[in-house]
C-alpha positions as CSV (number, residue, x, y, z in Angstrom):
1,A,-11.0,13.9,9.4
2,C,-7.6,12.2,9.5
3,G,-5.8,15.1,11.4
4,S,-6.1,13.6,14.8
5,V,-5.6,9.9,13.8
6,P,-2.1,8.5,14.5
7,L,-0.4,7.6,11.2
8,I,-0.2,3.9,12.3
9,D,-4.0,3.8,12.7
10,L,-4.9,5.5,9.4
11,S,-7.3,3.3,7.4
12,R,-8.1,3.1,3.7
13,R,-11.7,4.2,4.5
14,Q,-10.5,7.4,6.2
15,I,-8.3,8.2,3.2
16,A,-11.1,7.5,0.8
17,N,-13.5,9.8,2.8
18,L,-10.9,12.6,2.8
19,I,-10.4,12.3,-1.0
20,D,-14.1,11.8,-1.7
21,G,-14.9,15.0,0.3
22,L,-13.3,16.9,-2.6
23,S,-15.7,15.6,-5.3
24,D,-16.5,19.1,-6.4
25,K,-12.7,19.8,-7.1
26,P,-11.5,16.9,-9.3
27,A,-8.0,18.3,-9.9
28,T,-7.4,18.9,-6.2
29,R,-8.9,15.5,-5.4
30,R,-6.4,13.7,-7.7
31,Q,-3.5,15.8,-6.5
32,L,-4.4,15.0,-2.9
33,Y,-4.4,11.3,-3.7
34,L,-1.0,11.5,-5.3
35,Y,0.5,13.4,-2.3
36,I,-0.9,11.0,0.2
37,S,0.2,8.0,-1.9
38,H,3.8,9.3,-2.1
39,F,3.9,10.2,1.5
40,L,2.6,6.8,2.7
41,T,5.1,5.1,0.4
42,W,7.9,7.2,2.0
43,C,6.6,6.3,5.5
44,L,6.6,2.6,4.5
45,G,10.1,2.8,3.3
46,R,11.2,4.2,6.6
47,E,9.3,1.7,8.6
48,L,7.0,4.3,10.1
49,I,4.0,2.1,9.1
50,D,3.8,-1.6,8.5
51,T,1.4,-1.5,5.5
52,N,0.4,1.2,3.1
53,P,-3.4,1.9,3.6
54,I,-3.8,3.6,0.3
55,L,-3.0,0.4,-1.6
56,G,-6.1,-1.0,-3.3
57,L,-7.7,2.5,-3.4
58,Q,-8.5,3.5,-7.0
59,P,-6.9,6.8,-7.9
60,P,-9.2,9.5,-9.1
61,K,-9.4,9.9,-12.9
62,P,-7.1,12.4,-14.5
63,V,-8.7,15.8,-15.2
64,E,-8.8,16.9,-18.8
65,A,-6.7,19.9,-19.6
66,R,-8.6,23.1,-20.2
67,E,-8.3,25.0,-23.5
68,R,-9.3,28.5,-22.5
69,I,-7.4,31.4,-24.1
70,L,-7.9,35.0,-23.2
71,T,-9.0,37.3,-26.1
72,D,-7.1,40.5,-26.9
73,A,-10.1,42.5,-25.4
74,E,-9.9,40.5,-22.1
75,I,-6.2,41.1,-21.9
76,A,-6.7,44.8,-22.5
77,E,-9.4,44.9,-19.8
78,L,-7.2,43.1,-17.4
79,S,-4.3,45.6,-18.0
80,R,-6.6,48.4,-16.8
81,A,-7.9,46.6,-13.7
82,D,-6.8,47.5,-10.2
83,G,-6.6,45.6,-7.0
84,T,-5.0,42.5,-5.5
85,I,-6.9,40.0,-7.7
86,A,-6.1,42.0,-10.8
87,T,-2.4,42.1,-9.9
88,I,-2.3,38.3,-9.3
89,A,-4.0,37.8,-12.7
90,K,-1.5,40.2,-14.5
91,L,1.5,38.4,-12.9
92,S,0.0,35.0,-13.9
93,L,-0.3,36.2,-17.4
94,L,3.1,37.8,-17.6
95,T,5.0,34.9,-15.9
96,A,2.9,31.9,-17.0
97,Q,2.6,30.9,-13.4
98,R,-0.5,29.5,-11.8
99,K,-2.6,31.7,-9.5
100,G,-1.6,29.6,-6.4
101,S,2.2,30.1,-7.1
102,I,1.7,33.8,-7.4
103,E,-0.4,34.0,-4.2
104,E,2.3,32.3,-2.2
105,M,5.1,34.6,-3.3
106,R,6.7,36.8,-0.7
């Protein structure tokens, strides 16, 4: 709940609560921490804030890479599938792009 808080009033506790709210999504949680950290460093450099409230907040641990590989049978089944999700999955497989990148395409 930081959306209505002016940037200058943002506290470490509010940032921690926002990040901790994603405890069920560790990769997203770490990415959010990194985005906020970079943004606040940028704001500090432009004198939009006097101190960086994220300093002192431990970053979430890195997430281990997954080692899942589709079998030939799964790829064959995917090639026969129809629908939006199947199309996104096929494009992901063919282009080596992540699902989110494909979903955002125009």
